[in-house]
Backbone as CSV, one residue per row, in Angstrom:
resi,resn,N_x,N_y,N_z,CA_x,CA_y,CA_z,C_x,C_y,C_z
1,UNK,0.462,-1.361,0.314,0.140,0.183,0.053,0.783,1.346,-0.120
2,UNK,1.788,1.427,0.440,2.584,2.612,0.964,3.390,2.679,-0.655
3,UNK,3.997,0.998,-0.994,4.707,1.522,-2.153,3.777,1.869,-3.770
4,UNK,2.577,1.557,-3.245,1.648,2.350,-4.339,1.281,3.436,-4.333
5,UNK,1.560,3.983,-3.318,0.947,5.278,-2.541,2.737,6.543,-3.297
6,UNK,3.404,5.756,-2.872,4.834,6.640,-3.256,4.908,6.262,-4.677
7,UNK,4.576,5.434,-5.155,4.399,5.196,-6.685,3.461,6.131,-7.153
8,UNK,2.172,6.696,-7.000,1.411,7.300,-7.460,1.947,8.589,-7.600
9,UNK,2.438,9.463,-6.481,2.848,10.813,-6.495,4.041,11.096,-7.077
10,UNK,4.554,9.686,-7.349,5.811,9.973,-7.842,5.378,10.105,-9.458
11,UNK,4.347,9.411,-10.094,4.030,8.939,-11.624,3.024,10.595,-11.704
12,UNK,2.371,11.014,-10.464,1.406,11.880,-11.106,2.112,13.546,-10.395
13,UNK,3.236,13.301,-9.882,3.581,15.168,-9.474,3.575,16.343,-10.320
14,UNK,3.255,16.042,-12.034,3.305,17.566,-12.080,1.837,17.079,-12.516
15,UNK,0.994,16.748,-12.385,-0.579,16.359,-12.574,-1.191,16.577,-11.624
16,UNK,-0.867,16.912,-10.801,-2.094,17.078,-9.357,-1.497,18.324,-8.703
17,UNK,-2.308,19.754,-8.787,-1.984,20.481,-7.829,-1.634,20.519,-7.032
18,UNK,-1.576,19.870,-5.683,-1.250,19.571,-4.721,-0.284,18.771,-4.721
19,UNK,0.201,17.838,-5.150,1.189,17.512,-5.108,2.457,18.168,-6.190
20,UNK,2.150,19.200,-7.324,2.840,20.016,-7.641,3.940,21.326,-6.208
21,UNK,2.709,21.367,-5.757,2.843,22.456,-4.351,3.937,21.814,-3.725
22,UNK,3.941,20.600,-2.917,4.590,19.687,-2.366,5.725,19.493,-2.792
23,UNK,5.573,19.143,-4.170,7.145,18.907,-4.599,7.888,20.050,-5.258
24,UNK,7.806,21.270,-5.942,8.326,21.973,-5.985,8.636,23.079,-5.260
25,UNK,7.883,23.560,-4.093,7.898,24.439,-3.331,8.871,24.393,-2.079
26,UNK,9.452,25.872,-1.731,9.768,25.211,-0.169,9.303,24.445,0.373
27,UNK,9.500,24.096,1.687,8.714,22.958,2.800,7.728,24.642,3.412
28,UNK,8.103,25.963,3.787,7.947,27.167,4.635,6.765,28.015,3.234
29,UNK,6.523,27.570,2.158,6.116,27.846,0.666,4.311,26.977,0.248
30,UNK,4.579,25.925,1.288,4.128,24.640,1.040,2.391,25.112,1.357
31,UNK,1.993,26.572,0.596,0.503,26.739,0.791,-0.554,25.626,0.360
32,UNK,-1.219,24.585,0.412,-2.344,24.345,-0.071,-3.932,24.615,0.327
33,UNK,-4.510,24.645,-0.572,-5.985,24.722,-0.228,-6.615,23.303,-0.033
34,UNK,-8.001,23.567,1.117,-8.407,22.501,1.302,-9.402,21.630,0.358
35,UNK,-9.299,22.665,-0.851,-10.283,21.667,-2.106,-8.985,21.125,-3.059
36,UNK,-7.157,21.752,-3.114,-6.589,20.688,-3.725,-6.260,19.781,-2.836
37,UNK,-6.826,19.556,-1.735,-6.348,18.224,-0.695,-7.249,17.282,-0.670
38,UNK,-8.621,17.741,-1.464,-9.655,16.971,-1.470,-9.217,16.882,-3.002
39,UNK,-8.960,17.008,-3.543,-9.064,16.895,-4.899,-7.954,15.353,-4.990
40,UNK,-6.788,15.672,-4.266,-5.673,14.859,-4.549,-6.136,13.224,-3.732
41,UNK,-7.153,13.478,-2.393,-7.306,12.550,-1.634,-8.915,11.695,-2.960
42,UNK,-9.334,12.522,-3.865,-10.185,11.465,-4.701,-9.983,11.359,-5.284
43,UNK,-8.618,11.384,-5.825,-7.604,10.745,-6.944,-7.489,9.404,-6.245
44,UNK,-6.848,9.142,-5.118,-5.755,8.279,-4.515,-7.310,7.535,-4.462
45,UNK,-8.785,7.763,-3.873,-9.715,6.560,-3.431,-10.173,6.250,-4.616
46,UNK,-9.447,6.844,-5.787,-9.771,5.959,-7.077,-9.316,4.685,-7.494
47,UNK,-10.213,3.891,-7.983,-9.206,2.192,-8.142,-8.430,2.817,-9.658
48,UNK,-7.246,2.033,-9.650,-7.115,0.949,-8.876,-6.684,1.163,-7.370
49,UNK,-5.857,2.041,-6.446,-5.441,2.143,-5.720,-6.463,2.533,-4.298
50,UNK,-7.661,2.957,-4.823,-8.754,2.972,-3.619,-7.874,2.858,-2.485
51,UNK,-7.198,4.126,-1.825,-6.425,4.410,-1.097,-7.487,5.557,-0.127
52,UNK,-7.191,5.099,1.465,-7.707,6.566,1.869,-6.602,6.746,3.171
53,UNK,-7.010,8.121,3.561,-6.170,8.825,4.266,-6.273,7.949,5.560
54,UNK,-7.173,7.034,6.547,-7.022,6.166,7.526,-6.377,4.804,7.216
55,UNK,-6.304,4.440,5.682,-5.660,3.130,5.227,-3.818,3.443,5.071
56,UNK,-3.696,4.477,4.574,-2.523,4.955,4.771,-2.073,4.647,5.832
57,UNK,-2.433,5.616,6.992,-2.001,5.856,8.325,-1.758,4.397,8.855
58,UNK,-2.560,3.996,8.841,-2.534,2.775,9.475,-0.939,1.575,8.591
59,UNK,-1.270,1.765,7.369,0.426,1.312,6.771,1.314,1.700,7.098
60,UNK,1.284,2.786,7.340,2.681,3.275,7.851,3.191,2.869,9.331
61,UNK,2.022,2.680,10.234,2.002,2.509,11.443,2.250,0.761,11.600
62,UNK,2.212,0.247,10.477,2.985,-1.279,10.338,4.358,-1.686,10.251
63,UNK,4.571,-0.429,9.020,5.942,-0.484,8.840,7.081,0.792,9.463
64,UNK,6.268,1.372,10.235,7.135,2.645,10.925,6.936,2.816,12.765
65,UNK,6.150,2.151,13.328,5.529,1.909,14.353,6.540,2.914,15.480
66,UNK,7.606,3.388,15.437,8.442,3.508,16.231,8.211,4.941,15.784
67,UNK,8.275,5.456,14.847,8.292,6.856,14.067,7.154,7.501,13.629
68,UNK,5.481,6.562,13.993,4.166,7.252,13.480,3.640,7.576,15.205
69,UNK,3.187,9.201,15.324,2.333,9.064,16.190,0.689,9.626,15.897
70,UNK,-0.044,9.345,16.724,-1.673,9.273,16.276,-1.932,8.514,16.091
71,UNK,-1.450,7.215,16.604,-1.959,5.995,16.536,-3.276,5.786,17.131
72,UNK,-4.217,5.622,16.403,-5.588,5.170,16.709,-6.525,6.293,16.753
73,UNK,-6.316,7.661,16.917,-6.719,8.695,16.512,-7.475,9.006,15.740
74,UNK,-8.739,9.718,15.531,-9.363,9.914,14.071,-8.583,11.071,13.099
75,UNK,-8.468,10.715,11.755,-7.819,10.910,10.807,-8.627,12.044,10.531
76,UNK,-7.830,13.795,9.989,-8.752,14.280,9.319,-8.343,14.695,7.436
77,UNK,-8.875,15.246,7.124,-8.097,15.538,5.913,-7.106,15.650,5.664
78,UNK,-6.760,16.870,6.654,-5.592,17.416,6.609,-4.372,16.666,6.669
79,UNK,-4.429,15.779,7.150,-3.619,14.636,7.623,-3.140,13.859,6.446
80,UNK,-3.471,14.364,4.711,-2.865,13.523,3.823,-1.497,14.089,3.518
81,UNK,-1.491,15.653,3.693,-0.377,16.583,3.524,0.964,15.804,4.127
82,UNK,0.875,15.482,5.378,1.473,14.784,6.828,1.918,14.228,5.577
83,UNK,0.975,13.069,5.224,1.677,12.096,4.304,2.584,11.890,3.406
84,UNK,1.614,12.711,2.792,2.808,12.706,1.373,4.213,13.822,1.898
85,UNK,4.330,14.219,2.639,5.598,14.915,3.180,6.342,14.256,3.750
86,UNK,5.890,12.806,4.378,6.815,11.857,5.254,6.834,11.102,3.463
87,UNK,6.536,10.920,2.940,6.147,10.142,1.930,7.715,10.677,1.245
88,UNK,7.674,11.880,0.642,8.760,12.740,-0.004,10.164,12.885,0.656
89,UNK,10.260,13.400,2.170,11.186,12.979,2.805,10.985,11.834,4.300
90,UNK,11.424,10.434,3.827,10.916,9.455,4.521,12.568,9.827,5.889
91,UNK,11.913,8.893,6.854,13.232,9.293,7.227,12.624,9.768,9.039
92,UNK,11.817,10.697,8.681,11.076,11.557,10.015,10.214,11.013,10.625
93,UNK,9.632,12.047,11.823,8.453,11.401,12.268,7.189,11.754,11.225
94,UNK,5.907,10.821,11.531,5.355,11.182,10.671,4.179,11.112,12.217
95,UNK,3.299,12.323,11.695,2.824,13.229,13.020,1.647,14.391,12.574
96,UNK,0.204,13.725,12.935,-1.145,14.581,12.297,-0.950,15.529,12.168
97,UNK,-1.761,16.108,11.284,-0.912,17.304,10.434,-1.482,18.391,11.304
98,UNK,-2.722,18.183,12.899,-3.233,19.172,13.739,-1.652,19.300,14.715
99,UNK,-1.442,18.464,14.709,-0.231,18.495,15.972,0.859,18.723,14.985
100,UNK,0.963,18.918,14.177,2.165,19.777,13.203,1.941,21.293,13.591
101,UNK,0.700,21.242,13.569,-0.060,22.839,13.528,0.041,23.439,14.787
102,UNK,-0.439,22.687,15.752,-0.234,23.398,17.201,0.973,23.692,17.628
103,UNK,2.361,22.353,17.197,2.945,22.782,17.715,4.075,23.958,17.540
104,UNK,3.644,24.447,16.153,3.931,25.582,15.283,3.299,26.909,16.180
105,UNK,1.827,26.713,16.152,1.245,27.618,17.066,1.738,27.724,18.776
106,UNK,2.134,27.085,19.226,2.592,27.243,20.602,4.093,28.143,20.206
107,UNK,4.932,27.972,19.366,5.539,28.081,19.035,5.594,30.374,18.846
108,UNK,4.605,29.856,17.892,4.171,31.444,17.556,4.179,32.129,18.727
109,UNK,2.942,32.093,19.904,2.572,32.100,20.820,3.852,32.490,22.173
110,UNK,4.489,31.774,21.967,6.050,32.015,22.598,6.964,33.412,22.130
111,UNK,7.012,33.793,20.700,7.564,34.652,20.058,7.218,35.814,20.576
112,UNK,5.705,35.289,20.328,4.605,36.992,20.618,4.873,37.124,22.392
113,UNK,4.525,36.713,23.724,5.099,36.930,24.773,6.823,37.347,24.836
114,UNK,7.393,36.710,24.132,8.929,37.331,24.211,8.978,38.903,23.546
115,UNK,8.279,39.142,22.526,8.307,40.396,22.061,7.320,41.330,23.074
116,UNK,7.252,40.747,24.264,6.059,41.617,25.043,4.451,41.507,24.649
117,UNK,4.147,41.197,23.664,2.494,41.173,23.200,1.956,39.645,23.906
118,UNK,0.605,40.452,24.443,-0.379,39.149,25.903,-1.514,39.294,25.307
119,UNK,-1.662,38.200,25.406,-3.368,38.001,24.696,-4.314,38.195,25.950
120,UNK,-5.161,38.416,26.199,-6.386,38.688,26.595,-7.251,36.894,26.740
121,UNK,-7.781,36.490,28.013,-8.312,35.381,27.490,-9.554,35.440,26.322
122,UNK,-10.316,36.303,26.094,-10.973,36.377,25.294,-9.591,36.180,23.573
123,UNK,-8.945,37.128,23.685,-8.345,37.157,22.053,-8.092,35.531,22.119
124,UNK,-7.775,34.986,23.294,-6.376,33.696,23.292,-7.935,32.390,22.415
125,UNK,-9.361,32.898,23.193,-10.190,31.759,23.113,-10.040,31.904,20.980
126,UNK,-10.277,33.239,20.908,-10.238,33.249,19.553,-9.215,32.777,18.635
127,UNK,-7.795,33.079,18.885,-6.504,32.412,18.393,-6.528,30.859,18.187
128,UNK,-6.668,30.564,19.777,-6.841,29.034,19.713,-8.032,28.568,18.830
129,UNK,-8.740,28.909,18.546,-9.833,28.380,17.210,-8.970,28.573,15.964
130,UNK,-8.654,29.583,16.061,-8.437,29.689,14.461,-6.907,28.660,13.836
131,UNK,-6.412,28.651,15.380,-5.017,27.432,15.246,-5.789,25.831,14.771
132,UNK,-6.771,25.924,15.381,-7.634,24.220,15.473,-8.408,24.013,13.678
133,UNK,-8.578,25.251,13.471,-8.829,25.407,12.560,-8.020,25.315,10.955
134,UNK,-7.089,25.682,11.573,-5.853,25.759,10.451,-5.360,24.408,10.502
135,UNK,-5.414,23.446,11.381,-4.959,22.170,11.854,-6.244,20.989,10.988
136,UNK,-7.039,21.914,11.248,-7.948,20.624,10.742,-8.403,20.941,8.607
137,UNK,-8.740,21.779,8.324,-9.185,22.889,7.079,-7.530,23.514,6.425
138,UNK,-6.381,23.092,6.777,-5.778,24.038,6.021,-5.391,25.098,6.416
139,UNK,-6.419,25.904,6.703,-5.998,27.652,6.436,-7.671,28.296,7.203
140,UNK,-7.602,29.296,7.408,-8.772,30.070,7.903,-8.773,31.628,7.143
141,UNK,-10.577,31.575,6.991,-10.737,32.905,6.126,-11.701,33.715,6.443
142,UNK,-11.515,34.949,6.382,-12.573,35.484,6.815,-14.136,35.257,6.802
143,UNK,-14.499,34.469,5.911,-15.871,33.708,5.651,-16.022,32.870,6.466
144,UNK,-15.038,32.124,6.989,-15.400,31.089,8.018,-15.972,31.808,9.497
145,UNK,-15.713,33.076,9.177,-16.358,33.688,10.490,-18.007,33.292,10.775
146,UNK,-18.740,33.061,9.702,-19.627,33.071,9.564,-20.577,31.957,9.677
147,UNK,-19.502,31.405,10.299,-20.871,29.881,10.676,-19.944,29.406,11.755
148,UNK,-20.098,28.199,12.599,-19.945,27.770,13.831,-20.036,28.113,15.165
149,UNK,-18.507,27.495,15.496,-18.212,28.523,16.719,-17.514,29.758,16.899
150,UNK,-17.117,29.826,15.692,-16.527,31.585,15.040,-17.872,32.556,14.975
151,UNK,-18.692,32.352,14.451,-20.225,32.523,14.418,-21.002,32.631,15.955
152,UNK,-21.253,31.645,16.281,-21.881,31.660,17.818,-20.737,32.768,19.052
153,UNK,-19.481,33.275,18.543,-19.534,34.344,19.692,-19.126,35.638,18.682
154,UNK,-19.807,35.691,17.427,-20.268,36.895,17.328,-19.504,36.873,15.791
155,UNK,-19.173,35.944,15.362,-18.771,36.233,13.496,-17.559,37.457,13.688
156,UNK,-17.660,37.452,12.281,-16.358,38.847,11.871,-16.375,39.989,12.522
157,UNK,-17.513,40.547,13.618,-17.698,41.250,14.482,-17.187,41.177,16.109
158,UNK,-17.360,39.697,16.060,-16.838,39.411,17.232,-15.584,39.225,17.115
159,UNK,-14.657,38.836,16.124,-13.343,38.668,16.132,-12.695,40.053,15.927
160,UNK,-13.112,40.642,15.462,-12.956,42.176,15.245,-12.823,43.107,16.582
161,UNK,-13.819,42.917,17.346,-13.929,43.296,18.662,-13.172,42.753,20.009
162,UNK,-12.735,41.773,19.278,-11.280,40.771,19.991,-10.241,40.854,19.507
163,UNK,-10.108,41.039,18.304,-8.560,40.997,17.640,-7.994,42.427,17.288
164,UNK,-8.990,43.125,17.138,-8.292,44.548,16.545,-8.893,44.684,15.320
165,UNK,-8.654,45.875,14.678,-9.133,46.489,13.238,-7.776,45.458,12.364
166,UNK,-6.807,45.012,12.733,-5.884,44.259,12.038,-6.335,42.549,12.445
167,UNK,-7.360,42.200,12.130,-7.570,40.728,12.717,-7.273,40.040,11.567
168,UNK,-7.535,40.418,10.255,-7.658,39.647,8.813,-6.372,39.680,8.873
169,UNK,-5.434,40.729,8.866,-4.140,40.767,9.052,-3.288,39.269,9.741
170,UNK,-4.287,39.360,10.581,-3.223,38.431,11.866,-3.410,37.118,11.443
171,UNK,-4.934,36.664,10.621,-5.393,35.965,9.941,-4.401,35.300,9.103
172,UNK,-3.566,36.140,8.408,-3.252,36.591,6.844,-1.295,35.301,7.953
173,UNK,-1.341,36.632,9.355,0.118,35.880,9.473,-0.193,34.267,10.560
174,UNK,-1.244,34.266,11.045,-1.198,32.892,11.193,-1.393,31.357,10.127
175,UNK,-1.931,31.878,9.140,-2.064,31.302,7.933,-0.354,30.887,7.698
176,UNK,-0.631,31.535,7.539,1.343,31.721,6.875,2.255,30.790,7.980
177,UNK,2.318,31.053,9.419,3.541,30.375,10.047,3.082,29.383,10.598
178,UNK,1.842,28.787,10.827,1.264,27.981,11.739,1.716,26.090,9.777
179,UNK,1.372,26.624,9.265,1.258,25.879,7.306,2.623,25.614,6.828
180,UNK,3.590,25.927,7.681,5.211,25.791,7.658,5.622,25.008,7.913
């Protein structure tokens, strides 16, 4: 299964946008949209491969148990990015994509604190949810504030009140910093 996966993306790295980005851009510039990852997942799920993120994760667990985190956890579509990155650069640890984003978020918070920037509990609620959104959906946009938990807390207006007039710039910064 893992060999088929690796052969698939090696053969299609020029034909599928998500693979083009993961192969041709430096790690910090590999910003993918959810639609691009969904397209890749759909292609993998087609016969003859019929591969899912869950099945691939289990296969890597069997092959590299000591280097795979998140065993038994629920997979999200964004984990496909972690799987492709791991296959392109084997040898490292395979961790769920939301964990990668969470670690980057903690580093970002530490840098903010070191620079004297302190966040209120309300601001942290928004920042924490933004980071979670990026971990599951690869990015967050102002439109995402029009539904779900963001909407229940006031949507775009709530974000503006809590994070200030530059809240959309903060979204851009977090999208960039947490997905690198």
